[in-house]
C-alpha positions as a Markdown table, in Angstrom:
| # | Residue | x | y | z |
|---|---|---|---|---|
| 1 | Unk | 22.9 | -13.7 | -16.8 |
| 2 | Unk | 26.5 | -12.6 | -17.5 |
| 3 | Unk | 26.2 | -12.4 | -21.3 |
| 4 | Unk | 23.0 | -10.4 | -21.2 |
| 5 | Unk | 22.8 | -6.7 | -21.9 |
| 6 | Unk | 22.7 | -4.8 | -18.6 |
| 7 | Unk | 19.6 | -2.7 | -17.7 |
| 8 | Unk | 20.9 | 0.8 | -17.7 |
| 9 | Unk | 17.8 | 2.4 | -16.1 |
| 10 | Unk | 18.7 | 3.5 | -12.7 |
| 11 | Unk | 16.5 | 2.7 | -9.8 |
| 12 | Unk | 18.3 | 5.2 | -7.5 |
| 13 | Unk | 18.9 | 8.0 | -7.6 |
| 14 | Unk | 15.7 | 8.9 | -9.4 |
| 15 | Unk | 15.1 | 12.2 | -11.0 |
| 16 | Unk | 13.3 | 14.5 | -8.6 |
| 17 | Unk | 9.6 | 14.9 | -9.2 |
| 18 | Unk | 7.0 | 17.0 | -7.6 |
| 19 | Unk | 5.1 | 15.1 | -5.0 |
| 20 | Unk | 1.8 | 13.8 | -6.2 |
| 21 | Unk | -1.6 | 14.0 | -4.4 |
| 22 | Unk | -1.2 | 10.3 | -3.7 |
| 23 | Unk | 2.2 | 10.9 | -2.1 |
| 24 | Unk | 0.6 | 13.5 | 0.2 |
| 25 | Unk | -2.1 | 11.1 | 1.2 |
| 26 | Unk | 0.4 | 8.4 | 2.0 |
| 27 | Unk | 2.2 | 10.7 | 4.4 |
| 28 | Unk | -1.0 | 11.6 | 6.2 |
| 29 | Unk | -0.8 | 11.3 | 10.0 |
| 30 | Unk | -3.5 | 8.8 | 11.1 |
| 31 | Unk | -4.1 | 10.8 | 14.3 |
| 32 | Unk | -4.9 | 13.9 | 12.4 |
| 33 | Unk | -7.3 | 11.9 | 10.3 |
| 34 | Unk | -9.0 | 10.4 | 13.3 |
| 35 | Unk | -9.2 | 13.7 | 15.2 |
| 36 | Unk | -10.6 | 15.7 | 12.3 |
| 37 | Unk | -13.1 | 13.2 | 10.9 |
| 38 | Unk | -16.8 | 14.2 | 11.0 |
| 39 | Unk | -19.9 | 12.7 | 9.6 |
| 40 | Unk | -21.1 | 14.6 | 6.5 |
| 41 | Unk | -24.6 | 14.5 | 5.2 |
| 42 | Unk | -24.3 | 16.9 | 2.3 |
| 43 | Unk | -22.1 | 16.0 | -0.6 |
| 44 | Unk | -21.1 | 17.9 | -3.8 |
| 45 | Unk | -22.4 | 16.4 | -7.0 |
| 46 | Unk | -18.8 | 15.5 | -8.0 |
| 47 | Unk | -17.4 | 12.1 | -9.0 |
| 48 | Unk | -14.9 | 10.5 | -6.7 |
| 49 | Unk | -11.7 | 9.6 | -8.7 |
| 50 | Unk | -11.1 | 5.9 | -9.3 |
| 51 | Unk | -7.7 | 5.9 | -7.7 |
| 52 | Unk | -9.3 | 7.2 | -4.5 |
| 53 | Unk | -11.9 | 4.5 | -4.5 |
| 54 | Unk | -9.1 | 1.9 | -5.0 |
| 55 | Unk | -7.3 | 3.3 | -2.0 |
| 56 | Unk | -10.5 | 3.1 | 0.1 |
| 57 | Unk | -11.0 | -0.5 | -1.0 |
| 58 | Unk | -7.4 | -1.3 | -0.2 |
| 59 | Unk | -7.8 | 0.2 | 3.2 |
| 60 | Unk | -10.8 | -1.9 | 3.9 |
| 61 | Unk | -8.9 | -5.0 | 2.8 |
| 62 | Unk | -6.2 | -4.3 | 5.4 |
| 63 | Unk | -8.6 | -4.3 | 8.3 |
| 64 | Unk | -8.0 | -7.0 | 10.9 |
| 65 | Unk | -10.3 | -10.0 | 10.6 |
| 66 | Unk | -10.9 | -13.2 | 12.6 |
| 67 | Unk | -8.3 | -15.7 | 11.6 |
| 68 | Unk | -7.5 | -13.5 | 8.6 |
| 69 | Unk | -10.5 | -15.0 | 6.8 |
| 70 | Unk | -12.1 | -11.7 | 5.9 |
| 71 | Unk | -15.7 | -12.7 | 6.7 |
| 72 | Unk | -17.2 | -9.8 | 4.8 |
| 73 | Unk | -18.1 | -8.5 | 1.3 |
| 74 | Unk | -18.4 | -5.0 | 0.0 |
| 75 | Unk | -21.1 | -4.0 | -2.5 |
| 76 | Unk | -20.3 | -0.8 | -4.5 |
| 77 | Unk | -23.6 | 0.6 | -5.5 |
| 78 | Unk | -23.6 | 2.6 | -8.8 |
| 79 | Unk | -27.2 | 2.0 | -9.9 |
| 80 | Unk | -29.4 | 5.0 | -8.9 |
| 81 | Unk | -32.5 | 2.8 | -8.5 |
| 82 | Unk | -30.7 | 0.6 | -6.0 |
| 83 | Unk | -29.4 | 3.7 | -4.2 |
| 84 | Unk | -33.0 | 4.8 | -3.8 |
| 85 | Unk | -34.1 | 1.4 | -2.5 |
| 86 | Unk | -31.2 | 1.6 | 0.0 |
| 87 | Unk | -32.3 | 5.1 | 1.1 |
| 88 | Unk | -35.8 | 3.7 | 1.7 |
| 89 | Unk | -34.3 | 0.8 | 3.6 |
| 90 | Unk | -32.4 | 3.3 | 5.7 |
| 91 | Unk | -35.4 | 5.0 | 7.2 |
| 92 | Unk | -35.6 | 7.2 | 4.1 |
| 93 | Unk | -32.4 | 9.0 | 4.9 |
| 94 | Unk | -31.8 | 11.0 | 1.6 |
| 95 | Unk | -28.0 | 11.2 | 1.9 |
| 96 | Unk | -27.8 | 7.5 | 1.3 |
| 97 | Unk | -28.0 | 8.6 | -2.4 |
| 98 | Unk | -24.4 | 9.9 | -2.2 |
| 99 | Unk | -21.8 | 9.9 | -5.0 |
| 100 | Unk | -20.3 | 6.6 | -3.6 |
| 101 | Unk | -22.4 | 4.1 | -1.7 |
| 102 | Unk | -20.7 | 1.1 | -0.1 |
| 103 | Unk | -22.7 | -1.7 | 1.7 |
| 104 | Unk | -20.6 | -3.8 | 4.0 |
| 105 | Unk | -22.1 | -7.3 | 4.4 |
| 106 | Unk | -21.2 | -10.2 | 6.7 |
| 107 | Unk | -20.1 | -13.4 | 5.0 |
| 108 | Unk | -19.7 | -16.0 | 7.8 |
| 109 | Unk | -19.0 | -18.8 | 5.3 |
| 110 | Unk | -15.6 | -17.3 | 4.7 |
| 111 | Unk | -14.6 | -17.8 | 8.4 |
| 112 | Unk | -13.1 | -21.3 | 8.5 |
| 113 | Unk | -12.7 | -21.7 | 12.2 |
| 114 | Unk | -13.9 | -24.4 | 14.6 |
| 115 | Unk | -16.5 | -22.4 | 16.6 |
| 116 | Unk | -20.2 | -22.4 | 17.0 |
| 117 | Unk | -22.2 | -20.5 | 14.3 |
| 118 | Unk | -23.1 | -17.8 | 16.8 |
| 119 | Unk | -19.4 | -17.1 | 17.3 |
| 120 | Unk | -18.7 | -17.2 | 13.6 |
| 121 | Unk | -21.5 | -14.7 | 12.9 |
| 122 | Unk | -20.1 | -12.5 | 15.6 |
| 123 | Unk | -16.6 | -12.7 | 14.0 |
| 124 | Unk | -18.1 | -11.8 | 10.6 |
| 125 | Unk | -20.0 | -8.8 | 12.1 |
| 126 | Unk | -16.8 | -7.6 | 13.5 |
| 127 | Unk | -14.9 | -8.1 | 10.3 |
| 128 | Unk | -17.4 | -6.1 | 8.3 |
| 129 | Unk | -17.5 | -3.3 | 10.9 |
| 130 | Unk | -13.7 | -3.0 | 11.0 |
| 131 | Unk | -13.5 | -2.9 | 7.2 |
| 132 | Unk | -16.1 | -0.1 | 7.0 |
| 133 | Unk | -14.2 | 1.8 | 9.7 |
| 134 | Unk | -10.9 | 1.5 | 7.8 |
| 135 | Unk | -12.7 | 2.6 | 4.6 |
| 136 | Unk | -14.2 | 5.6 | 6.4 |
| 137 | Unk | -10.8 | 6.8 | 7.8 |
| 138 | Unk | -9.1 | 6.3 | 4.4 |
| 139 | Unk | -11.9 | 8.3 | 2.7 |
| 140 | Unk | -11.3 | 11.2 | 5.1 |
| 141 | Unk | -7.5 | 11.0 | 4.6 |
| 142 | Unk | -8.2 | 11.4 | 0.8 |
| 143 | Unk | -10.1 | 14.7 | 1.4 |
| 144 | Unk | -13.6 | 13.0 | 1.2 |
| 145 | Unk | -16.3 | 13.0 | 3.8 |
| 146 | Unk | -18.5 | 10.1 | 4.9 |
| 147 | Unk | -21.6 | 9.2 | 6.9 |
| 148 | Unk | -22.0 | 5.8 | 8.4 |
| 149 | Unk | -25.6 | 4.4 | 8.2 |
| 150 | Unk | -26.4 | 1.8 | 10.8 |
| 151 | Unk | -30.2 | 2.3 | 11.0 |
| 152 | Unk | -31.2 | -0.1 | 8.2 |
| 153 | Unk | -33.9 | -2.6 | 7.5 |
| 154 | Unk | -31.6 | -5.6 | 6.8 |
| 155 | Unk | -34.1 | -7.5 | 4.8 |
| 156 | Unk | -34.9 | -4.5 | 2.6 |
| 157 | Unk | -31.2 | -3.9 | 2.0 |
| 158 | Unk | -30.6 | -7.6 | 1.2 |
| 159 | Unk | -33.6 | -7.5 | -1.3 |
| 160 | Unk | -32.2 | -4.3 | -2.9 |
| 161 | Unk | -28.8 | -5.9 | -3.3 |
| 162 | Unk | -30.2 | -9.3 | -4.4 |
| 163 | Unk | -28.1 | -11.1 | -1.8 |
| 164 | Unk | -28.6 | -13.4 | 1.2 |
| 165 | Unk | -25.6 | -11.7 | 3.0 |
| 166 | Unk | -26.7 | -9.7 | 6.0 |
| 167 | Unk | -25.6 | -6.0 | 5.9 |
| 168 | Unk | -23.7 | -4.5 | 8.8 |
| 169 | Unk | -23.7 | -0.9 | 7.6 |
| 170 | Unk | -23.9 | 1.5 | 4.6 |
| 171 | Unk | -21.0 | 3.9 | 4.1 |
| 172 | Unk | -21.8 | 7.0 | 2.0 |
| 173 | Unk | -18.8 | 8.9 | 0.6 |
| 174 | Unk | -18.3 | 12.1 | -1.4 |
| 175 | Unk | -16.8 | 15.5 | -1.5 |
| 176 | Unk | -18.1 | 17.5 | 1.3 |
| 177 | Unk | -20.5 | 20.4 | 0.6 |
| 178 | Unk | -18.5 | 22.1 | 3.3 |
| 179 | Unk | -16.0 | 20.7 | 5.7 |
| 180 | Unk | -17.4 | 20.4 | 9.2 |
| 181 | Unk | -15.5 | 20.7 | 12.4 |
| 182 | Unk | -15.5 | 17.7 | 14.8 |
| 183 | Unk | -17.8 | 17.9 | 17.8 |
| 184 | Unk | -16.3 | 17.8 | 21.2 |
| 185 | Unk | -16.0 | 14.3 | 22.7 |
| 186 | Unk | -16.3 | 13.2 | 26.3 |
| 187 | Unk | -13.3 | 13.4 | 28.6 |
| 188 | Unk | -11.0 | 10.4 | 28.6 |
| 189 | Unk | -11.4 | 10.4 | 32.4 |
| 190 | Unk | -15.1 | 9.5 | 31.8 |
| 191 | Unk | -14.4 | 7.1 | 29.0 |
| 192 | Unk | -11.6 | 4.9 | 30.5 |
| 193 | Unk | -12.3 | 2.6 | 33.5 |
| 194 | Unk | -9.3 | 1.1 | 35.3 |
| 195 | Unk | -10.0 | -2.1 | 37.2 |
């Protein structure tokens, strides 16, 4: 320790660098993200960068889960034939064939809690849903658009994926063909019920 050569590389102060796109994303206000997010059904034919995908996956990984057991799995669909099968399984919605397609599935076997199987399945459904929501918000913060697909034939999705895990949703992600403005929401007075 004492006889070793000292590391002369300074941690601080660092040389000033121009902020990167990632730095900008990390400073994004979550309220702006939530207020400006809008479902998008038309995407540019443009690849989503790997670092953005990693951030989306990391956001899904931070979602709260029952007991911290993360009772869900994410399938990242790259195969065009599987994408087409998913579009068919989603009432033939063509935008399921987006640049990035993620299928969030429930995995109740990961939830190691002493409850009935019905409760464990409910926890797993909630885990998968929250993970998809976090991924959706992260995608929007990264300048991408998404559409959440909930109208799916679960058995057909499972068959397309080759899994016995039940899907909760499909999240389609890409660069928006054009940025849409959010639709007005109902008044908070109508939404909130005090008891």
